[in-house]
C-alpha positions in Angstrom: 71.6 26.5 -57.5 71.7 28.3 -54.2 68.7 30.5 -54.7 66.5 27.5 -55.4 67.8 25.7 -52.3 67.1 28.8 -50.1 63.6 29.1 -51.6 62.9 25.4 -50.9 64.2 25.7 -47.4 62.0 28.8 -46.7 59.0 27.1 -48.2 59.5 24.0 -46.1 59.9 26.1 -42.9 56.7 28.1 -43.7 54.8 24.8 -44.3 56.1 23.4 -41.0 55.0 26.6 -39.1 51.6 26.4 -40.8 51.2 22.7 -39.7 52.1 23.5 -36.1 49.7 26.5 -36.0 46.9 24.4 -37.5 47.6 21.6 -35.0 47.4 24.0 -32.1 44.2 25.5 -33.4 42.7 22.0 -33.6 43.9 20.9 -30.2 41.2 19.6 -28.0 41.1 17.8 -24.6 41.7 14.4 -26.2 44.7 15.6 -28.2 46.0 17.3 -25.0 45.7 14.1 -23.0 47.6 12.2 -25.8 50.4 14.8 -25.9 50.8 14.8 -22.1 51.0 11.0 -22.2 53.5 11.1 -25.1 55.7 13.6 -23.2 55.4 11.4 -20.0 54.1 14.3 -17.9 53.3 12.9 -14.5 49.5 12.6 -14.0 49.7 13.9 -10.5 50.8 17.4 -11.8 47.6 18.1 -13.7 43.8 17.7 -13.7 41.6 17.8 -16.8 37.9 18.3 -16.6 37.8 17.1 -13.0 37.5 20.4 -11.2 37.8 20.7 -7.4 41.0 21.4 -5.6 43.5 18.7 -6.1 46.8 19.4 -4.2 49.3 21.6 -6.1 47.9 20.8 -9.5 47.4 22.7 -12.7 43.7 22.3 -13.7 41.7 22.7 -16.9 37.9 22.9 -16.5 34.9 24.1 -18.5 32.6 26.3 -16.4 30.6 28.4 -19.0 34.1 29.2 -20.3 37.3 27.2 -20.5 39.5 28.0 -17.5 43.0 27.1 -16.3 43.9 27.5 -12.7 46.4 26.3 -10.2 45.0 24.4 -7.2 46.9 25.0 -4.0 45.8 24.6 -0.4 42.2 24.3 -1.4 42.2 27.5 -3.4 42.5 28.7 -7.0 45.7 30.7 -6.9 45.8 31.5 -10.6 43.0 31.5 -13.1 42.8 32.4 -16.7 39.7 32.2 -18.9 39.4 31.2 -22.6 36.7 31.4 -25.2 37.9 28.3 -27.1 38.9 24.8 -26.1 41.8 24.9 -28.6 43.3 28.0 -26.9 42.8 26.6 -23.4 44.4 23.3 -24.3 47.3 24.9 -26.1 48.1 27.2 -23.2 47.6 24.4 -20.7 50.2 22.3 -22.5 52.6 25.2 -22.6 52.2 26.1 -19.0 52.6 22.6 -17.8 55.7 21.8 -19.8 57.2 25.2 -18.9 56.6 24.6 -15.2 58.0 21.1 -15.2 61.1 22.3 -17.2 62.0 24.9 -14.5 
């Protein structure tokens, strides 16, 4: 029955979207590190909770709020603030993978 098959496919897609959204909402620094390792993202392209100004590196820090910035020539050339660790980690992963894919 085609209608049942379509309903099953839609239900499965909705479930998968929900799982991904829940995973992103639960992302923390440890899960971020695991995902970066799984994706084989070069460690010299990012810094997590180290701070400072590593050369040409995307950085994630906690300074009263979660922040992502790009360190270049001893300066923060881009900075975005987040209320939650999950949002910061999720965006950090997206930014890093997008940058490396370009």
